C-alpha positions in Angstrom: 251.9 284.8 274.2 252.5 282.7 277.3 250.9 279.3 277.4 248.0 279.3 279.8 248.6 277.5 283.1 245.7 277.4 285.6 245.7 276.8 289.3 242.8 276.0 291.6 242.8 277.9 294.9 240.3 277.8 297.7 240.2 278.4 301.4 240.6 276.3 304.5 236.8 276.1 305.0 236.6 273.6 302.1 237.3 270.6 304.4 239.1 268.7 301.7 241.7 266.4 303.2 245.4 267.3 302.8 246.0 264.2 300.7 243.4 265.3 298.1 244.7 268.9 298.1 248.2 267.6 297.4 247.2 265.1 294.8 245.5 267.7 292.6 247.8 270.6 293.4 245.0 272.6 295.0 246.3 275.5 297.1 244.3 277.0 300.0 244.4 280.2 302.0 243.8 279.9 305.7 241.0 281.7 307.5 242.0 282.7 311.0 240.9 281.6 314.5 241.2 284.4 317.0 241.5 283.9 320.8 242.2 286.5 323.4 245.7 285.1 323.6 246.5 285.2 319.9 245.4 284.1 316.5 246.0 281.0 314.4 245.9 280.1 310.8 243.1 277.6 310.3 244.3 274.0 309.7 247.9 275.1 309.6 248.4 276.2 313.2 245.4 274.9 315.2 243.2 271.8 315.3 239.5 271.5 315.8 240.1 269.4 318.9 242.1 272.3 320.4 239.2 274.6 319.8 236.7 272.3 321.4 238.9 271.9 324.5 239.0 275.7 324.9 235.3 276.4 324.3 234.4 276.0 328.0 236.5 279.0 328.9 236.4 281.1 325.8 234.6 281.1 322.5 237.1 282.0 319.8 236.2 284.1 316.7 236.7 283.3 313.1 238.4 285.9 310.9 239.3 286.5 307.2 242.5 285.4 305.6 245.4 287.9 305.9 246.1 289.8 302.7 249.7 288.7 303.1 248.7 285.1 303.1 246.6 285.6 299.9 249.6 287.4 298.4 252.0 284.7 299.3 249.8 282.1 297.7 249.5 284.1 294.5 253.2 285.0 294.4 254.1 281.3 294.8 251.9 280.3 291.9 253.2 283.2 289.7 256.8 282.1 290.5 255.8 278.6 289.4 254.7 279.9 286.0 250.9 280.0 286.5 249.1 282.5 284.4 245.6 282.2 285.9 244.0 281.3 289.2 240.4 280.1 289.7 239.8 281.0 293.4 236.7 279.2 294.8 235.6 280.8 298.1 233.4 280.1 301.0 230.0 281.6 300.8 229.9 285.4 300.8 226.8 285.1 303.0 228.8 283.4 305.7 232.2 285.1 305.5 233.8 288.2 304.2 236.5 286.0 302.5 235.0 286.3 299.0 234.9 290.1 299.2 238.4 290.3 300.6 239.8 288.0 297.9 237.9 289.8 295.1 239.4 293.1 296.3 242.9 291.7 296.4 242.6 290.0 293.0 241.6 293.2 291.3 244.9 294.9 292.3 247.1 291.8 291.7 249.1 292.0 288.4 251.4 289.0 288.2 248.6 286.7 287.0 244.8 286.8 286.4 242.6 285.7 289.3 239.0 284.6 288.7 237.1 284.6 292.0 234.0 282.5 292.4 231.5 282.6 295.3 230.5 278.9 295.9 227.7 280.1 298.2 228.4 277.2 300.5 231.1 275.8 302.7 232.7 272.6 304.1 232.7 269.6 301.8 229.9 271.1 299.6 232.5 273.7 298.7 235.2 271.0 298.7 233.4 268.8 296.2 233.1 271.8 293.9 236.8 272.5 294.3 237.8 268.9 293.7 235.7 268.4 290.6 236.9 271.7 289.1 240.5 270.6 289.7 239.8 267.3 287.9 238.2 269.2 285.1 241.4 271.0 284.4 242.7 267.8 282.9 240.2 268.1 280.2 239.9 271.8 279.5 241.8 275.1 279.9 238.7 277.1 279.3 238.2 279.2 282.4 234.6 280.2 281.6 233.7 276.6 281.1 235.2 275.6 284.5 233.4 278.5 286.2 230.1 277.5 284.6 230.8 273.9 285.8 231.3 275.2 289.3 227.9 276.9 289.2 226.3 273.7 287.9 227.9 271.7 290.7 226.6 274.2 293.3 223.1 273.9 291.8 223.2 270.1 291.8 224.5 269.7 295.4 223.2 270.1 298.9 224.5 269.8 302.4 222.5 269.1 305.5 223.7 269.2 309.1 222.7 268.9 312.7 224.5 270.3 315.8 224.2 269.3 319.4 223.5 272.9 320.4 222.7 276.1 318.5 224.7 278.1 321.1 227.8 278.4 318.9 226.0 279.4 315.7 224.1 282.0 317.7 227.1 283.4 319.6 229.1 283.5 316.4 226.5 285.6 314.6 226.0 282.8 311.9 222.5 281.8 312.9 221.1 283.0 309.6 217.4 282.0 309.2 217.7 279.3 311.9 215.6 279.8 315.0 218.0 279.6 317.9 216.0 280.2 321.1 213.3 277.8 320.4 215.7 275.0 319.8 217.5 275.6 323.0 214.4 275.7 325.2 212.4 272.8 323.8 215.2 270.5 322.5 214.0 271.1 319.0 216.7 270.1 316.5 216.7 271.9 313.2 218.1 270.3 310.1 220.2 273.1 308.7 221.4 273.7 305.2 223.1 276.5 303.2 220.3 277.9 301.0 220.6 279.2 297.5 221.5 282.7 298.9 224.4 281.2 300.7 223.2 281.5 304.3 222.0 279.0 306.9 218.4 278.1 306.8 216.2 275.4 308.3 214.9 272.4 306.2 213.0 270.7 309.0 212.6 270.8 312.8 212.3 267.7 315.0 212.5 266.9 318.7 215.7 265.2 319.9 219.0 264.2 318.3 218.1 260.7 317.2 215.0 262.0 315.3 217.3 264.7 313.8 219.6 262.0 312.4 216.7 260.1 310.9 215.4 263.3 309.3 218.8 264.1 307.9 219.0 260.7 306.2 215.5 261.1 304.8 216.2 264.6 303.4 219.2 263.2 301.6 217.3 260.2 300.3 214.4 262.3 299.1 216.7 264.6 297.1 219.3 262.2 295.8 217.9 258.7 295.9 217.8 258.1 292.1 221.0 260.1 291.3 224.6 259.0 291.2 226.4 261.1 293.8 229.7 262.1 295.3 229.1 262.0 299.0 230.8 263.4 302.1 230.1 263.0 305.8 231.7 265.6 308.0 231.8 265.6 311.7 232.9 267.6 314.8 234.7 265.2 317.1 232.1 262.5 316.3 234.0 259.9 314.3 232.0 256.9 315.4 228.6 258.5 314.7 229.9 259.7 311.3 231.0 256.2 310.3 227.6 254.8 311.3 225.8 257.5 309.3 228.0 256.8 306.2 227.3 253.1 306.4 223.6 253.8 306.4 223.8 256.2 303.5 225.8 253.6 301.4 222.8 251.3 301.5 220.2 253.9 300.3 222.2 256.2 297.9 223.9 255.5 294.6 227.4 256.6 295.7 230.2 256.9 293.2 232.8 258.2 295.6 232.6 259.0 299.4 234.6 261.0 301.9 234.5 261.1 305.7 236.4 263.5 307.8 236.4 266.3 310.4 235.2 269.8 310.0 237.9 272.4 309.8 238.8 274.3 313.0 237.4 277.6 311.8 234.0 276.0 311.1 234.1 274.1 314.3 233.9 277.4 316.1 230.4 277.9 314.9 229.1 274.3 315.1 230.8 272.9 318.3 231.5 269.3 319.0 228.9 266.7 317.9 228.3 268.1 314.4 227.1 265.7 311.8 226.8 266.8 308.2 226.0 265.1 304.9 226.9 266.6 301.6 226.0 265.1 298.2 226.5 266.3 294.7 225.1 264.7 291.5 227.8 263.6 289.2 
């Protein structure tokens, strides 16, 4: 019997920086960004800044990974001697990626693929991916790692605010968030991905500054006494994200922190100005 060799695979919506992906040998499959003039592999062939610059003339669409890209990733791992893949996907409530990967994995024969719906995205998904990759150093028990992934999802939360709900609404990703009210009255919802894996509203306040304060308060209320891994994610708002992280460092018990941009494919739905905070009890 071949010795078990496990790889962690995810998708480009995880928002983990390239340096972390490379350090832990995490592979990812790109979702796609589609313009009228062509399509691009998320993170590999287009940047979020490029998308923001084009939004005034055209709102691009997001699309699933190509089967050929999934196959190439799996074939490469099989060629490297891997026997099993744990594939941690963006929420099935926000993308068809999980269903597409599941369909492909059932037919793939060169190794065993175990597909998991993280029911989230961005660095909430990324933290799950990272900690599962670290867990591989301690166990080769796939069921144990999948159970750990579920525990991490249950012990984490992400909250975000956007400058406008226009992009979520146009992209069909508005979920349970009320779009029209926010546009008319400058009501800013604090949005999260709920337990069903779709966008929902935690709170609604008037104005961006109040939204930031409420975002901080929501994180504090949920995680104040816990040791956490934290991520602050932004859409072309580096300075605001740095200020937010500095404030959170004072009030939360942070073991490890990340700050970085949202992936291009997610930026389609959030637009410039996004601020997101993700925390996971560790």
